[in-house]
N, C-alpha and C positions, 0 to 999 in steps of 0.2 A: 081110573089116576091121569094125571096130566102134568106135563112140563111148561114152563112160563121162559119165553125169550124176551130180555129188554133189549130192543136195537136203537143206538144212538149214534146220529151221525155227529161229526164233529164239529164244535163250533166255528164261527167267523174267524177266517185265515186271512194271514195277509194276501195281497193281490198277487197273483200267477207271473206278474210284470216286476216283481220284486228282484233283487239281484242273486236270492237264495235258489238252490236247485228245489223243485215242488215237495221234496221229500222232508226239506227241512223248513219250510214255511212254518212259520208259529201264528199263535192267537192275535186277533186285533186286540186291543182294549175293550172295544165293544162285546168281541167274543168272549174275553173274560167274564165279563159282568154279566151275560148272558149265561155261560155255563154256571155260574153262581147261584144263578136265580132257578135255573134248572135242577140243579142239585139239591137246594132248599125244597124243591118240588118234591124230589124223591125222596128225601129224608121224610116229609109229611106223609108220602103214600108208605112209608115203613117197609119199602120192599129192600131186602135184604139177598142179595145174589149168592149162590154157593160159589159161582166160578164168575169173574168179572176178566174179561179180554179186553185189549186193544189193538190198534196197529202201532207198530213202533215210529212211524211217520210223527214228528214234533208236534203237530197240532192236534193230532188224535190223543197222542199220551198227555198232551197238557190239558184237553178236555175230561180225559180219565180222572187225571188227578185230583183237578178241581171237583168233580162230581163226586169222587171219592171224598174228598175233605168235607165237603159239606153234609154226605151222608153218614160222616164217622166210621166210613170204611178204610181198614188198614190198606194205605197205598202200596205196601210192599207186596201185598197179596194179588197186584194187577199183574197179570201176564201181557206183555207187549211183544206181539209178534209181528216180524218184518212181512210174513207172507200177507198179511191180511191188508197190507198197502196196496198190492196188484191183484188180489185174489178174485179168480171171475165167479160168476154165480156156482157153477158146477162145483168151484172148488169148496166153496162157502158151504154147500150142503155135504159134500164129502166130510168137510171137517167138523159140521154139528152132529152127522151119523156117527162120528168117532169119539163123540165126548163120553166119560164115565156116566155110568148109569145114575151113580147116586148124587149127580149134579140135576139138580131139578129145577134151578130159577138161574138162568144165564144172562149175564149182563154184557154185551158186545159195543164197542165204540170205534167206526170204520169211518168208511167212505162210500159217497155215491158214485157211479150209480148202482153198486151192487146191494146196499143196503135196501133202497128203494125195489129193486128187483125181487129180493128176498122176501119183503113184506107181501108183495103182489104175489109171488109164487105160493106162499104158504097160507094167504088168507083170502085168495082170489079176488082182491081189490085192482082191479083195472085201471092203469093210469095213476098209480099211488106215488108219491113224492115226497121225498124228505128235504126239508130247510136243514140249515144249520142248527145244529143242537136239538132237532127234534128228539123225541122221547118216544118209542113207540113199544107198546106192551103188547104182545101176543102170547094167548094161552095155547099152546098144542093139545090136541088130543091124541096125546099117543102115550104109550108105556114106555117105550125103549126110543132113544134117540135115532136107533137104526131105521125106525119108521118113519122120518120125515118125509114128508112128499107133498105134492100138489094137493092144495087145498085141508090140509091138515089142521090148519089154526085158525083162530077168531080173534080179530082186533078189538081188544080191551079198551085200550085207550091211545090217543095223542096226544102229546103237549109240547 
């Protein structure tokens, strides 16, 4: 038995030099267009998450909602977690280990560098880097989320 984890870095955001706080930065026009394209690719892949979660930072929420719209996923079923905004790698692993076991296919929209570190850790792909709105599908060779550990996953695709 396996689990699947779709990891998404939020799409292109406004410059950090904008007058908004980092948490409140939204997507650029280019970021919205790209998120729509990526959402259509997800729809065509027929991926249907059992659980969809995102950071509650504006750029991550907006990315998640655009992707969900393109995938025909009910946006009301996306959990926006404030902790994802600044969660360190250890915290992300602890969060994953506490997922309900009936959740087999998880989709996470968040921030770098923790998402790139997570992919590196669970797949062994050293130097892995996620660009804005990259989609990374990892198959985890585990029966329980409690078993997530270093090198337990296989990178199926990145787009």
